[in-house]
C-alpha positions in Angstrom: 108.2 34.9 -71.4 105.4 35.4 -68.4 103.9 32.5 -66.8 100.5 32.6 -65.0 99.6 29.3 -62.1 96.1 30.0 -61.8 92.8 28.0 -59.4 90.2 30.3 -60.7 90.1 30.8 -64.7 87.8 31.1 -66.7 85.3 29.7 -68.2 84.6 29.7 -64.2 82.6 32.3 -63.6 83.5 35.0 -60.7 85.7 38.2 -59.5 89.2 36.3 -59.3 88.2 34.7 -62.4 87.8 37.9 -64.4 90.7 39.1 -62.5 93.3 36.4 -63.6 92.0 36.8 -67.3 92.3 40.1 -67.3 96.1 40.2 -65.7 96.9 37.4 -68.1 95.8 39.3 -71.3 97.4 42.7 -70.2 100.8 40.5 -69.7 100.0 39.6 -73.4 101.1 42.9 -74.7 104.1 42.8 -73.0 105.6 39.3 -74.2 104.1 35.2 -74.6 102.2 33.9 -71.6 101.7 30.7 -70.3 98.7 30.3 -68.2 98.2 26.8 -66.0 95.1 26.5 -65.0 91.8 24.2 -63.4 89.9 22.1 -66.4 86.3 23.3 -66.0 82.9 22.5 -68.2 83.5 24.3 -71.4 87.5 25.1 -71.2 88.2 23.5 -74.5 85.1 26.1 -76.2 87.3 28.9 -74.1 90.8 27.9 -74.8 89.8 27.9 -78.4 88.9 31.2 -78.8 91.4 32.4 -76.7 95.1 34.8 -77.7 96.2 32.7 -74.0 98.8 29.6 -74.9 96.7 27.4 -71.8 97.5 24.2 -69.9 94.7 22.9 -68.3 95.5 20.3 -65.4 92.5 17.7 -64.6 91.7 15.4 -62.3 90.8 15.2 -58.3 91.3 18.2 -56.4 94.0 17.0 -53.8 96.3 15.5 -56.8 95.5 18.8 -59.1 97.4 20.9 -57.3 100.9 18.7 -57.1 100.2 17.9 -60.5 100.2 21.7 -61.4 102.7 22.5 -59.3 105.6 20.2 -61.0 104.4 21.0 -64.4 105.1 24.5 -63.3 108.5 23.9 -61.8 109.3 21.8 -64.7 108.5 25.1 -67.2 110.7 27.4 -65.0 113.2 25.0 -65.1 112.8 24.6 -68.8 112.1 27.8 -69.8 113.2 31.6 -69.3 110.8 33.1 -67.8 110.5 37.1 -67.0 107.7 36.5 -63.5 105.1 33.9 -62.5 102.3 35.1 -61.0 99.8 33.0 -58.4 96.3 33.6 -57.8 95.9 32.1 -54.0 98.8 31.0 -51.8 97.7 27.6 -52.4 99.0 28.0 -56.0 102.8 28.7 -55.0 102.1 26.1 -51.8 104.3 23.7 -53.4 106.7 25.6 -55.8 110.2 25.4 -54.3 111.8 28.5 -53.1 115.0 27.2 -55.5 112.7 27.4 -58.0 111.4 30.4 -57.6 114.7 32.7 -57.5 115.2 31.7 -61.0 111.9 34.1 -62.1 110.4 37.1 -60.0 106.9 36.4 -58.3 103.9 37.7 -57.3 101.0 36.0 -55.3 97.5 38.1 -55.2 95.9 37.9 -52.3 92.3 38.8 -52.2 91.2 38.5 -48.7 88.7 35.8 -47.6 90.8 33.3 -48.3 93.6 34.7 -46.2 91.1 35.3 -43.1 91.9 32.3 -40.8 93.1 32.6 -37.0 96.4 33.9 -36.1 97.9 30.7 -35.2 95.8 28.1 -36.9 97.0 25.8 -39.4 95.5 27.2 -42.2 96.9 30.8 -41.2 100.2 29.3 -40.9 100.0 27.3 -44.4 99.2 30.4 -45.9 101.9 32.8 -44.0 104.6 30.5 -44.7 103.4 30.1 -48.7 103.0 33.9 -49.3 106.0 35.1 -48.3 108.3 33.0 -50.3 107.1 34.9 -52.8 109.1 38.6 -54.4 105.8 40.5 -54.1 102.5 40.3 -52.2 99.9 41.9 -54.2 96.7 43.2 -51.9 94.2 43.7 -53.9 93.1 46.9 -51.2 94.0 48.9 -48.2 91.6 46.7 -46.1 93.7 43.2 -47.8 96.6 44.8 -47.1 95.9 45.6 -43.3 94.6 42.2 -43.0 97.3 40.3 -43.9 99.7 42.3 -41.7 97.5 41.2 -39.1 97.8 37.2 -40.3 101.6 38.1 -39.8 102.3 38.0 -43.6 105.7 40.3 -44.8 105.4 43.6 -44.6 107.6 44.7 -46.7 106.3 42.0 -49.3 103.1 43.6 -49.8 101.8 45.9 -52.3 98.6 47.0 -53.4 97.7 47.1 -56.6 93.6 46.8 -57.3 92.4 44.8 -59.8 91.7 46.1 -63.9 88.9 46.3 -65.1 87.8 44.2 -68.3 84.5 47.2 -69.1 83.2 48.6 -71.2 82.3 46.5 -74.0 80.5 46.5 -76.6 76.7 45.9 -76.4 75.0 44.5 -78.9 71.6 46.0 -80.5 69.4 42.8 -79.4 70.6 42.8 -75.7 70.4 46.7 -75.6 66.7 46.0 -77.1 65.8 43.1 -74.2 67.4 45.3 -71.3 64.8 48.3 -72.1 62.0 46.0 -72.0 63.1 44.9 -68.5 63.5 48.2 -66.8 60.7 49.6 -69.0 59.2 52.7 -68.0 61.0 52.0 -64.2 63.0 54.4 -61.5 65.0 54.2 -59.9 67.0 51.5 -61.9 68.5 49.4 -59.3 70.7 46.1 -60.0 73.2 44.0 -58.4 75.4 41.2 -59.8 77.1 38.7 -57.7 76.9 35.4 -56.3 73.6 34.4 -54.4 75.6 34.4 -50.7 74.9 35.7 -47.5 77.8 37.9 -48.0 76.3 39.9 -50.4 73.1 40.7 -48.3 70.6 40.2 -51.4 68.2 39.5 -48.8 68.0 42.8 -47.0 68.1 44.4 -50.6 64.4 42.8 -51.4 63.3 44.1 -48.1 64.2 47.9 -48.6 63.1 47.5 -51.8 59.7 46.5 -50.6 60.0 49.9 -48.3 60.9 52.2 -51.0 57.9 51.4 -52.8 55.7 54.8 -51.3 59.1 56.9 -52.2 59.2 55.5 -55.5 56.3 53.9 -56.8 58.1 52.9 -60.6 61.2 51.4 -59.0 62.9 48.6 -60.2 66.0 46.1 -59.1 67.4 43.7 -61.3 69.6 41.0 -59.7 71.4 38.5 -61.9 73.7 36.0 -59.8 73.4 32.5 -59.1 74.1 30.8 -55.6 73.2 28.9 -52.8 70.8 31.5 -51.7 68.3 31.2 -54.1 65.6 30.0 -53.7 65.2 31.8 -50.1 65.1 34.5 -52.1 62.5 33.8 -54.7 60.7 32.8 -51.8 61.2 36.2 -50.0 60.3 37.8 -53.2 56.9 36.0 -53.7 56.1 36.8 -49.3 56.6 40.7 -50.2 54.9 40.5 -53.5 57.7 42.1 -55.7 57.4 39.6 -58.9 56.3 42.9 -60.5 59.3 45.3 -59.2 62.4 42.5 -59.0 63.5 40.6 -61.3 65.8 37.8 -60.5 68.2 36.6 -63.3 70.1 33.4 -62.2 71.8 32.7 -65.2 72.8 35.4 -68.0 75.1 36.0 -70.9 77.6 38.3 -71.0 75.6 40.5 -73.5 72.7 41.3 -71.6 74.4 41.7 -68.5 76.5 44.7 -69.7 73.2 45.8 -71.1 71.0 45.6 -68.1 74.6 47.8 -66.3 74.4 50.5 -69.0 70.6 50.8 -68.6 70.6 51.0 -64.7 71.4 53.9 -62.7 72.4 52.6 -59.4 74.7 49.4 -58.5 73.6 48.1 -55.0 75.7 45.6 -53.5 76.0 46.5 -49.5 78.0 44.0 -48.8 78.4 42.5 -44.9 81.0 40.0 -43.5 79.5 36.2 -43.0 81.9 33.7 -41.2 84.8 34.6 -42.3 84.2 35.7 -45.9 84.4 39.6 -46.6 84.6 42.3 -49.5 88.2 42.6 -50.3 87.9 44.9 -52.9 85.1 44.6 -55.1 85.6 44.8 -59.0 81.6 44.9 -59.9 81.5 48.7 -58.6 84.5 49.4 -61.1 82.5 47.3 -63.8 79.2 49.5 -63.0 81.3 52.7 -63.5 82.8 51.8 -66.4 79.4 52.3 -67.9 78.4 55.5 -65.7 76.6 54.0 -63.0 77.2 55.1 -59.1 77.3 52.4 -56.2 76.4 51.6 -53.0 78.3 49.3 -51.2 79.2 48.2 -47.6 81.5 49.4 -44.7 83.1 46.1 -44.0 85.7 46.2 -46.5 87.6 46.9 -49.2 84.8 49.0 -50.7 86.2 51.9 -50.2 89.3 51.5 -52.6 86.5 50.7 -55.5 83.6 53.4 -54.3 85.1 57.0 -53.2 82.8 58.5 -50.9 80.9 61.0 -51.8 81.9 60.8 -54.7 80.9 57.7 -57.2 78.7 57.1 -54.3 78.0 55.7 -50.5 79.4 53.8 -48.7 76.5 51.5 -46.1 75.7 48.9 -43.2 74.3 46.0 -45.0 73.2 44.9 -41.7 71.0 47.6 -41.1 67.6 48.5 -43.7 67.7 52.1 -42.1 71.4 52.9 -43.4 70.7 50.6 -46.5 67.6 53.2 -47.4 68.7 55.7 -46.6 72.0 55.9 -48.4 69.6 55.3 -51.3 67.3 57.6 -50.6 69.9 60.3 -51.0 71.5 58.8 -53.4 68.5 59.7 -56.1 67.9 63.2 -53.9 68.4 66.5 -56.5 69.1 64.2 -58.9 72.7 63.0 -57.2 72.8 59.8 -59.2 73.5 61.5 -62.6 76.5 63.2 -61.1 77.6 60.1 -59.0 77.5 58.2 -62.7 79.8 61.1 -64.5 82.4 61.0 -61.9 82.6 57.1 -61.4 83.0 57.1 -65.4 85.9 59.0 -65.1 87.5 57.3 -62.0 86.5 53.7 -64.0 89.4 54.7 -66.4 92.4 54.5 -63.6 91.3 50.6 -63.8 92.1 50.3 -67.3 94.3 47.4 -67.8 96.9 49.2 -69.7 97.4 50.9 -66.7 97.0 48.6 -64.0 99.7 46.1 -65.7 103.0 48.6 -65.2 102.4 48.7 -61.8 103.1 44.4 -61.6 105.6 45.6 -64.5 107.9 48.1 -62.4 108.2 46.0 -59.7 110.1 43.1 -61.6 
């Protein structure tokens, strides 16, 4: 029996949500899995379709964390649990060491949730919680170094990259719609990410404008929603990019992967914004699984998800010239085709059936 305790889980959207879903489903191939997850809109629909045994915790956030911790403790006490997995230091914080000693415990770290000044209250809480776990699982070399810097027990830190839930089959209607959106264009560039400052969407739009003289038939598709939505729509109009840029705030999974499959560059040159930094970037691997190379940022863990000069490039997302030059190089002499082939092969290392063995070997 495996237990997963998570604040982040579908049908809620996000990289950590996808990670915890993939981890839970991969564990299911090696034994029963009990998931304790926060409740979200449409949870009942998702849970009915899932093969997982999911217990949803409802209520106000301040009470929910204690209720979930008590449910997890009771479950460990009453069952033979082979291992327990926590998505966040706040998920393990209220579990006692006595309970954790009854099984093997893992706490995953992603970067921004531990990026607090050393000595601050949040830092002390995070380190105390993380060090309860038998294994602290960093998603990249960058996140490992950050964890060491903030005071986590170095002997417990292991690097296990997130697994990839893709590729998935694409239906004919979505393929047709994606081809229509990208029709007659080149390059075909895509970003799939939350619309926040860290993803550098604003600089991407300005770079697309600068690329039009070089690539008159360029098309950029951006899928995502967030606090930058209105600013980006305004900038799109100001730059007269309505014919060259398609902003899709909400997309079903089929259209998303169909557009990814039709593209030839995944562009997400992330930057550091306040405490927020890209810990890994599973989106680059998802793109790679469809044979699409990437350009990412230089500040976080992207170097683990993009093999520089092999599956794509890294650039400074704060610098328009850096983004522009990386894109020009990406398409120079049809390099994008080689990057795509290399990316597809690279993505096979992130299949969940391979990644899960790294966890199992630590139990």
